[in-house]
N, C-alpha and C positions, 0 to 999 in steps of 0.2 A: 464201777465207773464205766460209762458207755464208751465203746470204741469209736474214736473220732473219724476213723476211716470208713465206717459203715454208713450207708445212706440213711437219711432220716426222712420219714414220710411227712406229708403236709399236716400241719397241726389243725385240729378241729377248730371251727370258729367258736369264739366265746359265746356262752349262752346269752340269748336275747339280742345278738347282733348278727344272726345268720342271714345270709342272702339266698335268693331263690336258687342260684347256681350251687350253693353249698348243699341244699336239700337234694338237688338233682344228682350231684356227685355221690353223696352218701347213699342215695336210694338206687343208684345205677340206672337212671333214666335221663331223658333229655330235659332241659329247662322248659321246653314247650309243654311237655307232658305235665310237669309240676304246675305250671301256670294254669293250664286248662282244668286240671283236676281241682285245684284249690279255688278256682272261681266258679266251679260247679257246671262246667261245660257238659251238657247232656249228650253231645255228639261224640264225646271221647270214648273210644273202645279200648279198654285195657283189661287184663286179668284182675280178678278180685284180689289175688295175693299181692299183685303189684300195687293196686290201689291202697291196700292196707299198709304195705311197706312204706309208701310215700307219706301217708298220713302219720305213721308212727315216727318217721324221721323228722317230719315237720314239727311234730309235737315235742320230740326229744330236743331238737335244736331251738325250740321256741320261736320258730319262724313266723313273722307276721309281715304281710305286704306293706310296703312303704306308703303310708297314708297320704303323704304330700304328693307323691307321683299319682296316686289314684285321684286326689282332689283336682290336680291339674288336668287329668284326662277326663274327668266328669262322667264319661260313659264309654262303653266299649261296643263298637259296631262290627268288629271282625274284619276291618279293612286296613291294610297297610299301603303306603304310597312309596313309590320310587321315582325320583326326579333326576333326569339325565340331560346332557346337552346333545342335541341332534338324535332323536329317537331312531333314525335310520342307520346309525352307526353300527356296523356288524360286530364290533368288539363287544357291544352290550348284550348281544344275544346269549352268550354263555353265562354272563353274570345274571341275566334275567332268568335263565333256565334253572340255575341253582337256587335263586331267590324264590321262584315260583314253587319249586318242589318243597322247600322248607316251610314256606307260608301255608301251602295246602296241607302238609302233614300236621301243622298246628291248628288247622281249622280256620285260616284267614284267607281272604281274597287279596290279591296284589294288583294295584293300579299303577300304570306307567304314565308319566307326564314329562313334558319338555320343560326344563328349568327356565329357559329364556321366556317361554310363553307364560309360565306361572308368574314370573316377575313382571311381565308386560301387563298382565291382567291381575295385578296385585289385589285389587278389591274383591274380585271374584274368589281368589285363593283364600283371602282372609275370611270371607264369609263361610267358606268350606271348613276352615279350621275352627272358627268360633262357633259354628253350628254343630261341632262334634261329629262330623261326617267321616272322620278318619282317625285311627288310633295312634299312628306314628308315621314318621317320614324318614326315608333314606335318601340322601342327596349325594350324587356324584358330581364333584366340583369340576369346573373346566374354565376356559378362558372367558373373559368378560366380567361384568359386574353384577350379573343377575343372581349369583349365589348368595351374596350378602342379603339381598332383599328377600329371597325365599327363606333363608335361615332365620332372619329376623322375625318374619311373620310366624313361621312354624314353631320356633323355640319358645314363644310366649305361652303356648298351651299344649304342645305335643312333645313326646320324646323324639329327639332328632339324632340321626346317625350319619356320619360322613363315610361314603363308600369309596374304596380305592384311594384312601388318604390316610395320613398319619398325623395325629395331633396330640397335644397333651393338655388341652383346655377342658372346659366344662362340657363341650359337645363330644360325644363318643365317636369313635372311628374304628374302621377295620381296613387295613391296607395290605399291600403286597410288598414283597422284597424287591423293590425297584432297583436298588444298588446291585443286587445279584444279577439282575437281568442284563444290564449294560456291561457288567463285568464279564459275563459269559460271552456276550456278543463281541466285545473288544478282544478278549483272550483268543477267541476263535480266529479273528483276523490276524492277530499277532502270530499265532501258531502256523498260519498259512504263509508267513513270511512278510507280511505288510509292516512297514516301518513308519508310514505316514497315514494315520487313521483319523479321519474327521468325525465330529459329533454333531448331528442335527438334533438339537435339544428341544424340549417341550416349551420352555419359557414359563408357562403357568400350568397348573398351580405350582407355587414356588417350592413347596416341600417335596412333591413328586419329581419335579424337574431337577432339584438339587440332588436328590438321591441318585437319579440316573446319571447325572454328571459325575458324582463321586465314583460310581462303578466304572465308568469309562476311564477316569483318571487313575484309579487304583490298578486296573489291569495294565495300563500303559507303564505305570511306575514299576510294577512287578516284572514287566518284560524289558525294562531298561530303555523305554522309548520316550521321545519327547512328546509333548502334547501337540496334537494336530490342530487344524483350524476348527473353530466352533461357530455355527450359525444357528439361528432359530428355525427349527424344522416344523414346529407347530403340531396341529392335530388333523389337518386335512390334506387332501391330495394337492390342492392349490398351494398350501403352505410349503409342502415338500418340493414342489416344482420351483417355486420362487427361491427356496433355500439353495437349490443347486446352482441357480444363477448367481447367488452370493458367494459361492466357493471360487476361489482363485484357480484358474485352470492349471492342472498339474500339481496342486498343493496336497493332494491325497490320492492314494490308490485304493483305499478302503473307507467306508463310511458306516458308522453306527447311527441308526435313525431311531429315536425314542418313541415313535408312534408308527404303527403299521400302515395307516392310510397315508401319512406323510412319506413313507418309504415308497409307496406306489407312485406318488407324485415325483419323488426324487428319481425313480427309474425313467419316467417320461422326460424329466428335465435333463437327465444325462444323455438320453438319445437325441434330444433336441440340440445338444452341444456337440454331437458327433462322437460321443463316448459309447463304447460297447460294454454292457454288463454281462459277465464279470471280467471280460478280457482287459478292459482299461480301468474299470472301477468296480470293486466288490461292495455289495450292499447287504446289510443284515438289520432286521427290524425287531422291535419289541412288540409282542403280541402276535398271535396267529389268527387268521380268519379263513373262512371256508374256501375263498378263491385264491389264497396265496400259492397253493401248489399248481394252479392253472395259469399263472402269469407267464410271460415270456421275458426272461427265464423265470422258472419257479423261485419264489422268494425264500431265502434263509431267514428264520425267525427264532426268537426265544419265546417259547410257549409258556404263558403264565396261568396259574390255577384260577381262572376266572369263575368257573362254576362253583368252586369251593368258596371263593370270595362272596358270591351272591348268597350261598347257603349260610355262611358264617355271619353275614351282615344281618340277615333276618333273625337268626338265633340271638345275636347280640341285642337287636332292637326289642325282641320279645322279653329278654331278661330285664331291660329297662322298664318295660311295661309291668313286669312283675315286681318292680321296686328296687332293682339293683342300680348301683351308680353307673354313669356312662363309662363303657369300656374303652380301652385303647389296645387293639390287637393287631398282630401281623400274621397273615397266613403263611406259614412256613412249610406246610406239607399239603399237597405235593410241591416239591421244589421247582423253580423255574427250569425249563428244559430246552436245550439247544436243539433245533431241528434243522439239519443241514440240507439245503437244496442247491439249485444250480446258480444262484445269484452271487455266490462267493467262490473264489478260486485263488491260487497263488498270484502275487502281483506280476505285472508284465515284466519280462526280462529286458534289461537295459543292454544295448549293444556295448561290447567290450572294446578295448583298444585294437586297432588294426594290427 
């Protein structure tokens, strides 16, 4: 009788039901290598022993690509698309770097597009999709209604994946641990001695915003602190500056901002109200950007694994191209990391009784 305390390894897939990822795991290679080898990519450079091992595993598991997915795709042109909101946003640079590296390794080109522009020129995008000019699309959702239009056009004929999002529907997704990010930020302020901590939340997309709100609340509850004020911080510097005007003066000594660009705006908004950062108000943001250390003061952030998010998103989309079901993944390694800079400090001391 087996010892119930001993770990049990993952069961092999039933014969005839293997997925591309099963073949990759058994053969000890990436799903991209399996996909390229089995579709006869002549540019693939691997050792002959690796080639034979992959073919042997595929035969043993009786792996066959999903013909429905292939029929929807019709043809393969070696191009993947990524649609984001505001292509000038520096947060996307790390995501794109990881996505580009993974796509290139698999022999694909990566095209970047603005989601709002794709929705505005819907007929042009639809011709691109119907003309089989692209193999799959990754969509980073944001505020506004353009996401639904882009997803509707793409999902009729392409594998579609949501980036930096968490869903449980028919569309695949790869997300981040958003709750952990704001939990770390809030705990940092609580450990500095702040007892009134505001949250400048995203608002949309709802799932991402809700997760970051949960992290803020969980850290406050663990510290035995009441919930501070909440206002919509949004995604831009203008949103963050307006959010600071919506905070009642003196209602918080610390603020967790769910978007780094909004945090930059919040710092400007604080100065406009005569508040000094961090002497009067400490600010910590989710996401790191190249200029955060060069602000006045340098901005404390929670650094998220954006490059890994991009890499994993492409890998997940390629698995869909190979016939796998849409995945729902969360990037847990590397973990979110608190990077302490000069925008956070202990709260201002209140004068005691004479």
